[in-house]
LUMRO-163978 format. One line per field, with one value per atom (N, C-alpha, C): x, y, z; residue number from 1; residue in one letter; atom name. Coordinates in nm, 3 decimals. Atoms other than C-alpha are relative to their C-alpha. Layout:
N
px: c(X/...) .
py: c(Y/...) .
pz: c(Z/...) .
n: c(NUM/...) .
res: c(A/...) .
atom: c(CA/...) .
// end
This chain:
137
px: c(0.084/0.000/0.088/-0.082/0.142/-0.062/0.048/0.114/0.004/0.006/0.007/0.071/-0.073/0.240/-0.066/0.062/0.072/0.107/-0.101/0.254/0.020/-0.033/0.428/-0.055/0.053/0.245/0.113/-0.097/0.430/0.018/-0.024/0.592/-0.055/0.055/0.433/0.104/-0.090/0.595/0.016/-0.007/0.516/0.100/-0.095/0.741/0.137/-0.130/1.051/-0.003/0.011/0.921/-0.007/0.010/0.865/0.136/-0.133/1.232/0.059/-0.054/1.351/-0.083/0.089/1.048/0.041/-0.037/1.141/0.144/-0.138/1.510/0.002/0.005/1.431/-0.055/0.062/1.211/0.076/-0.073/1.459/0.094/-0.095/1.676/-0.073/0.065/1.571/0.022/-0.027/1.738/-0.090/0.087/1.545/-0.147/0.137/1.220/-0.017/0.005/1.299/-0.002/0.002/1.369/-0.139/0.137/1.029/-0.095/0.085/0.864/0.024/-0.035/1.047/-0.061/0.054/0.936/-0.153/0.146/0.578/-0.053/0.046/0.552/0.008/-0.018/0.689/0.124/-0.120/0.943/0.119/-0.122/1.303/0.117/-0.121/1.638/0.098/-0.095/1.936/0.060/-0.061/2.090/-0.093/0.096/1.772/-0.008/0.007/1.764/0.126/-0.127/2.133/0.002/0.001/2.082/-0.076/0.084/1.828/0.065/-0.065/2.071/0.145/-0.141/2.412/0.081/-0.064/2.535/0.057/-0.060/2.745/-0.094/0.081/2.596/0.010/-0.006/2.730/-0.082/0.079/2.568/-0.149/0.141/2.232/-0.033/0.023/2.266/-0.015/0.015/2.314/-0.137/0.133/2.000/-0.108/0.097/1.810/0.000/-0.008/1.934/-0.081/0.077/1.787/-0.150/0.141/1.457/-0.048/0.036/1.459/-0.016/0.008/1.528/-0.129/0.125/1.226/-0.121/0.104/1.027/-0.083/0.070/0.933/0.015/-0.017/1.066/0.023/-0.027/1.081/0.092/-0.087/1.340/0.002/-0.018/1.390/0.104/-0.102/1.669/-0.067/0.045/1.587/0.122/-0.124/1.884/0.114/-0.112/2.178/-0.042/0.047/1.962/-0.085/0.091/1.799/-0.107/0.112/1.454/-0.073/0.063/1.295/-0.139/0.134/0.932/-0.043/0.054/0.747/-0.087/0.087/0.576/-0.101/0.094/0.270/-0.071/0.067/0.120/0.078/-0.081/0.411/-0.003/0.004/0.414/-0.130/0.130/0.042/-0.018/0.015/0.052/0.082/-0.085/0.343/-0.053/0.054/0.193/-0.126/0.122/-0.141/0.030/-0.038/0.023/0.053/-0.056/0.216/-0.104/0.092/-0.043/-0.129/0.121/-0.328/0.002/-0.008/-0.200/-0.040/0.040/-0.291/-0.148/0.146/-0.659/-0.041/0.036/-0.661/0.020/-0.024/-0.538/-0.102/0.094/-0.795/-0.117/0.108/-1.065/0.039/-0.050/-0.846/0.020/-0.009/-0.855/0.121/-0.116/-0.542/-0.037/0.007/-0.538/-0.123/0.123/-0.896/0.006/-0.002/-0.830/0.138/-0.136/-0.457/0.050/-0.055/-0.335/0.146/-0.140/-0.003/0.050/-0.058/0.235/-0.047/0.042/0.106/-0.150/0.144/-0.261/-0.044/0.038/-0.317/-0.151/0.142/-0.663/-0.032/0.041/-0.863/0.021/-0.028/-0.740/-0.044/0.030/-0.866/0.119/-0.120/-0.545/0.096/-0.104/-0.219/0.067/-0.058/-0.098/0.107/-0.110/0.209/-0.011/-0.003/0.209/0.138/-0.130/0.486/0.087/-0.082/0.596/0.054/-0.043/0.619/0.039/-0.035/0.676/-0.072/0.081/0.400/-0.102/0.098/0.167/-0.136/0.138/-0.206/-0.080/0.079/-0.434/-0.145/0.140/-0.777/-0.082/0.093/-1.072/-0.096) .
py: c(-0.117/0.000/0.124/-0.118/0.330/0.118/-0.116/0.636/0.123/-0.123/0.961/0.111/-0.110/1.249/0.131/-0.129/1.585/0.107/-0.106/1.901/0.071/-0.073/2.085/0.141/-0.136/2.410/0.102/-0.108/2.729/0.060/-0.061/2.891/0.141/-0.135/3.207/0.091/-0.096/3.521/-0.033/0.032/3.393/-0.110/0.108/3.090/0.054/-0.056/3.309/0.056/-0.050/3.460/-0.114/0.114/3.113/-0.063/0.057/3.015/0.038/-0.038/3.221/-0.056/0.056/3.096/-0.143/0.140/2.730/-0.014/0.004/2.798/0.027/-0.035/2.960/-0.116/0.108/2.671/-0.132/0.126/2.405/-0.032/0.021/2.449/-0.008/0.022/2.318/0.117/-0.114/2.607/0.117/-0.111/2.863/-0.028/0.034/2.676/0.021/-0.021/2.684/0.149/-0.145/3.058/0.054/-0.043/3.109/-0.037/0.045/2.905/0.086/-0.085/3.112/0.139/-0.133/3.438/0.000/0.006/3.316/0.042/-0.031/3.357/0.149/-0.145/3.714/0.046/-0.054/3.945/-0.013/0.019/3.903/0.070/-0.055/4.068/-0.113/0.103/3.882/-0.073/0.062/3.820/-0.106/0.096/3.647/-0.124/0.112/3.431/-0.086/0.073/3.336/-0.087/0.076/3.224/-0.132/0.119/2.964/-0.111/0.097/2.786/-0.018/0.027/2.629/0.039/-0.051/2.845/0.138/-0.132/3.159/0.110/-0.113/3.504/0.021/-0.015/3.532/-0.107/0.107/3.196/0.032/-0.037/3.307/0.119/-0.117/3.638/-0.040/0.049/3.450/-0.067/0.060/3.247/0.108/-0.109/3.567/0.076/-0.064/3.718/-0.077/0.083/3.426/0.018/-0.021/3.469/0.138/-0.136/3.844/0.003/0.002/3.782/-0.067/0.067/3.550/0.077/-0.085/3.822/-0.076/0.074/3.569/0.066/-0.079/3.799/0.145/-0.144/4.174/0.038/-0.043/4.357/0.153/-0.144/4.704/0.022/-0.034/4.869/0.073/-0.067/4.962/0.019/-0.028/5.130/-0.076/0.078/4.894/-0.137/0.133/4.590/0.000/0.027/4.453/-0.093/0.078/4.323/-0.064/0.077/4.051/-0.044/0.053/3.950/-0.078/0.082/3.694/0.085/-0.066/3.816/-0.104/0.108/3.585/0.019/-0.023/3.751/-0.065/0.062/3.639/-0.151/0.144/3.294/-0.060/0.050/3.243/0.019/-0.028/3.404/-0.093/0.089/3.196/-0.143/0.136/2.873/-0.012/0.003/2.958/0.006/-0.013/3.060/-0.133/0.126/2.733/-0.111/0.113/2.485/0.022/-0.031/2.663/-0.047/0.048/2.542/-0.147/0.140/2.186/-0.011/0.005/2.110/-0.068/0.070/1.876/0.088/-0.091/2.158/0.114/-0.113/2.415/-0.021/0.030/2.241/0.017/-0.021/2.288/0.147/-0.143/2.665/0.066/-0.059/2.718/0.044/-0.042/2.920/0.075/-0.063/3.037/0.151/-0.145/3.388/0.060/-0.051/3.420/0.012/-0.022/3.577/0.037/-0.038/3.703/-0.042/0.032/3.640/0.097/-0.099/3.953/0.000/0.006/3.856/-0.135/0.130/3.563/-0.009/0.014/3.417/0.053/-0.047/3.548/-0.114/0.101/3.360/0.050/-0.038/3.359/-0.026/0.025/3.208/-0.086/0.086/3.046/-0.062/0.067/2.785/-0.096/0.089/2.567/-0.124/0.126/2.203/-0.014/0.004/2.166/-0.117/0.117/1.818/-0.002/0.012/1.858/0.132/-0.132/2.232/0.029/-0.028/2.245/0.106/-0.103/2.537/-0.048/0.038/2.477/0.128/-0.119/2.742/-0.030/0.021/2.776/0.117/-0.104/2.969/0.034) .
pz: c(0.000/0.000/0.000/0.017/-0.106/0.073/-0.076/0.117/-0.089/0.078/-0.046/0.076/-0.062/0.026/-0.040/0.027/0.060/-0.012/0.012/-0.043/0.134/-0.122/0.238/-0.012/0.009/0.320/-0.003/0.006/0.241/0.140/-0.130/0.542/0.000/-0.013/0.668/0.063/-0.063/0.801/0.148/-0.142/1.149/0.030/-0.022/1.103/0.040/-0.035/1.117/0.142/-0.137/1.443/0.101/-0.091/1.591/0.028/-0.021/1.553/0.136/-0.131/1.853/0.116/-0.103/2.052/0.032/-0.022/2.001/0.046/-0.049/2.050/0.149/-0.142/2.385/0.083/-0.076/2.495/-0.008/0.018/2.383/0.115/-0.108/2.692/0.135/-0.130/3.036/0.096/-0.089/3.221/-0.034/0.040/3.018/0.037/-0.042/3.083/0.150/-0.145/3.455/0.035/-0.022/3.436/-0.027/0.029/3.274/0.113/-0.111/3.549/0.124/-0.114/3.810/-0.014/0.025/3.651/-0.006/-0.001/3.630/0.137/-0.136/4.006/0.030/-0.020/4.015/-0.075/0.066/3.855/0.095/-0.080/3.971/-0.068/0.058/3.928/-0.029/0.043/3.783/0.118/-0.118/4.125/0.059/-0.052/4.245/-0.089/0.094/3.933/0.012/-0.010/3.962/0.125/-0.126/4.324/-0.010/0.012/4.211/-0.084/0.087/3.978/0.042/-0.025/4.007/-0.124/0.121/3.718/0.030/-0.020/3.686/-0.051/0.043/3.636/-0.151/0.146/3.277/-0.075/0.064/3.190/0.008/-0.017/3.331/-0.090/0.086/3.146/-0.146/0.138/2.817/-0.019/0.009/2.888/-0.005/-0.002/2.966/-0.133/0.131/2.638/-0.104/0.093/2.443/0.026/-0.035/2.630/-0.042/0.046/2.554/-0.151/0.146/2.184/-0.048/0.034/2.178/0.053/-0.061/2.360/0.103/-0.105/2.629/0.136/-0.122/2.901/-0.038/0.013/2.942/0.115/-0.108/3.144/0.005/-0.017/3.284/0.109/-0.099/3.478/0.115/-0.123/3.837/0.087/-0.072/3.994/-0.064/0.051/3.958/-0.053/0.035/3.882/-0.126/0.111/3.570/0.056/-0.052/3.663/-0.118/0.106/3.449/0.041/-0.022/3.412/-0.123/0.107/3.205/-0.092/0.096/2.887/-0.048/0.034/2.881/-0.133/0.129/2.572/-0.114/0.105/2.354/0.013/-0.023/2.512/-0.054/0.045/2.449/-0.151/0.142/2.105/-0.088/0.078/1.979/0.004/-0.011/2.111/-0.087/0.080/1.950/-0.149/0.141/1.623/-0.055/0.047/1.599/0.001/-0.013/1.727/-0.078/0.073/1.550/-0.145/0.138/1.214/-0.013/0.000/1.313/0.031/-0.016/1.270/0.130/-0.123/1.570/0.124/-0.113/1.796/0.004/0.004/1.684/0.094/-0.093/1.885/0.144/-0.135/2.191/0.032/-0.024/2.153/-0.063/0.065/1.945/-0.140/0.138/1.628/-0.043/0.048/1.600/0.006/-0.018/1.729/-0.018/0.002/1.679/-0.142/0.133/1.358/0.005/-0.015/1.490/0.136/-0.130/1.776/0.107/-0.099/1.944/0.023/-0.016/1.922/0.053/-0.055/2.159/0.017/-0.026/2.212/0.138/-0.132/2.504/0.099/-0.099/2.807/0.137/-0.137/3.163/0.089/-0.079/3.295/-0.079/0.055/3.200/0.121/-0.116/3.447/-0.046/0.032/3.460/0.086/-0.073/3.555/0.061/-0.068/3.814/-0.044/0.029/3.712/-0.142/0.139/3.335/-0.064/0.052/3.288/-0.131/0.117/3.031/0.037/-0.026/2.998/-0.045/0.032/3.003/-0.012/0.024/2.855/0.031/-0.039/3.008/-0.050/0.046/2.872/0.110) .
n: c(1/1/1/2/2/2/3/3/3/4/4/4/5/5/5/6/6/6/7/7/7/8/8/8/9/9/9/10/10/10/11/11/11/12/12/12/13/13/13/14/14/14/15/15/15/16/16/16/17/17/17/18/18/18/19/19/19/20/20/20/21/21/21/22/22/22/23/23/23/24/24/24/25/25/25/26/26/26/27/27/27/28/28/28/29/29/29/30/30/30/31/31/31/32/32/32/33/33/33/34/34/34/35/35/35/36/36/36/37/37/37/38/38/38/39/39/39/40/40/40/41/41/41/42/42/42/43/43/43/44/44/44/45/45/45/46/46/46/47/47/47/48/48/48/49/49/49/50/50/50/51/51/51/52/52/52/53/53/53/54/54/54/55/55/55/56/56/56/57/57/57/58/58/58/59/59/59/60/60/60/61/61/61/62/62/62/63/63/63/64/64/64/65/65/65/66/66/66/67/67/67/68/68/68/69/69/69/70/70/70/71/71/71/72/72/72/73/73/73/74/74/74/75/75/75/76/76/76/77/77/77/78/78/78/79/79/79/80/80/80/81/81/81/82/82/82/83/83/83/84/84/84/85/85/85/86/86/86/87/87/87/88/88/88/89/89/89/90/90/90/91/91/91/92/92/92/93/93/93/94/94/94/95/95/95/96/96/96/97/97/97/98/98/98/99/99/99/100/100/100/101/101/101/102/102/102/103/103/103/104/104/104/105/105/105/106/106/106/107/107/107/108/108/108/109/109/109/110/110/110/111/111/111/112/112/112/113/113/113/114/114/114/115/115/115/116/116/116/117/117/117/118/118/118/119/119/119/120/120/120/121/121/121/122/122/122/123/123/123/124/124/124/125/125/125/126/126/126/127/127/127/128/128/128/129/129/129/130/130/130/131/131/131/132/132/132/133/133/133/134/134/134/135/135/135/136/136/136/137/137/137) .
res: c(M/M/M/R/R/R/E/E/E/T/T/T/V/V/V/R/R/R/P/P/P/V/V/V/P/P/P/Q/Q/Q/T/T/T/S/S/S/A/A/A/H/H/H/D/D/D/S/S/S/E/E/E/L/L/L/G/G/G/P/P/P/F/F/F/F/F/F/K/K/K/A/A/A/L/L/L/S/S/S/D/D/D/A/A/A/T/T/T/R/R/R/R/R/R/E/E/E/I/I/I/L/L/L/A/A/A/L/L/L/L/L/L/E/E/E/R/R/R/R/R/R/E/E/E/R/R/R/N/N/N/V/V/V/T/T/T/E/E/E/I/I/I/V/V/V/R/R/R/R/R/R/F/F/F/N/N/N/L/L/L/T/T/T/Q/Q/Q/P/P/P/T/T/T/I/I/I/S/S/S/R/R/R/H/H/H/L/L/L/Q/Q/Q/V/V/V/L/L/L/R/R/R/E/E/E/A/A/A/R/R/R/L/L/L/V/V/V/C/C/C/C/C/C/E/E/E/R/R/R/R/R/R/G/G/G/Q/Q/Q/H/H/H/M/M/M/V/V/V/Y/Y/Y/R/R/R/L/L/L/N/N/N/P/P/P/E/E/E/T/T/T/L/L/L/A/A/A/G/G/G/A/A/A/A/A/A/S/S/S/S/S/S/F/F/F/F/F/F/G/G/G/R/R/R/F/F/F/S/S/S/R/R/R/C/C/C/R/R/R/G/G/G/L/L/L/G/G/G/F/F/F/G/G/G/A/A/A/N/N/N/A/A/A/N/N/N/T/T/T/L/L/L/N/N/N/S/S/S/P/P/P/P/P/P/E/E/E/L/L/L/T/T/T/S/S/S/V/V/V/T/T/T/R/R/R/S/S/S/R/R/R/T/T/T/H/H/H/H/H/H/R/R/R/F/F/F/R/R/R/F/F/F/E/E/E/R/R/R) .
atom: c(N/CA/C/N/CA/C/N/CA/C/N/CA/C/N/CA/C/N/CA/C/N/CA/C/N/CA/C/N/CA/C/N/CA/C/N/CA/C/N/CA/C/N/CA/C/N/CA/C/N/CA/C/N/CA/C/N/CA/C/N/CA/C/N/CA/C/N/CA/C/N/CA/C/N/CA/C/N/CA/C/N/CA/C/N/CA/C/N/CA/C/N/CA/C/N/CA/C/N/CA/C/N/CA/C/N/CA/C/N/CA/C/N/CA/C/N/CA/C/N/CA/C/N/CA/C/N/CA/C/N/CA/C/N/CA/C/N/CA/C/N/CA/C/N/CA/C/N/CA/C/N/CA/C/N/CA/C/N/CA/C/N/CA/C/N/CA/C/N/CA/C/N/CA/C/N/CA/C/N/CA/C/N/CA/C/N/CA/C/N/CA/C/N/CA/C/N/CA/C/N/CA/C/N/CA/C/N/CA/C/N/CA/C/N/CA/C/N/CA/C/N/CA/C/N/CA/C/N/CA/C/N/CA/C/N/CA/C/N/CA/C/N/CA/C/N/CA/C/N/CA/C/N/CA/C/N/CA/C/N/CA/C/N/CA/C/N/CA/C/N/CA/C/N/CA/C/N/CA/C/N/CA/C/N/CA/C/N/CA/C/N/CA/C/N/CA/C/N/CA/C/N/CA/C/N/CA/C/N/CA/C/N/CA/C/N/CA/C/N/CA/C/N/CA/C/N/CA/C/N/CA/C/N/CA/C/N/CA/C/N/CA/C/N/CA/C/N/CA/C/N/CA/C/N/CA/C/N/CA/C/N/CA/C/N/CA/C/N/CA/C/N/CA/C/N/CA/C/N/CA/C/N/CA/C/N/CA/C/N/CA/C/N/CA/C/N/CA/C/N/CA/C/N/CA/C/N/CA/C/N/CA/C/N/CA/C/N/CA/C/N/CA/C/N/CA/C/N/CA/C/N/CA/C/N/CA/C/N/CA/C/N/CA/C/N/CA/C/N/CA/C/N/CA/C/N/CA/C/N/CA/C/N/CA/C/N/CA/C/N/CA/C/N/CA/C/N/CA/C) .
// end
């Protein structure tokens, strides 16, 4: 029995924006930083204390998260303070998973045309054991 191969869909402009998103999420340390920032904003020193890594290493991880727009930062005195950017996280997830018809019924893709336009969410929660985000309506 021969399997029919369907043509690969053309990539959209959003695909290039998803690259940094998936790069950021590909590392366990960065996922842990996101989970840490979900609770509250923190300065670099507070983040470094939670890991057995050097400050320059954590700063490189934070740079990748900033490039993916998953975190925002601002200078407060001598400290850089970081916070989670849930709109980008939700928008990128919706943009990617929304292209799959089986995910649309789960709330992905129907309302999201860009990374900056996530679906209406009542909450975004993180499962502690698997570090997966669950979107609730």
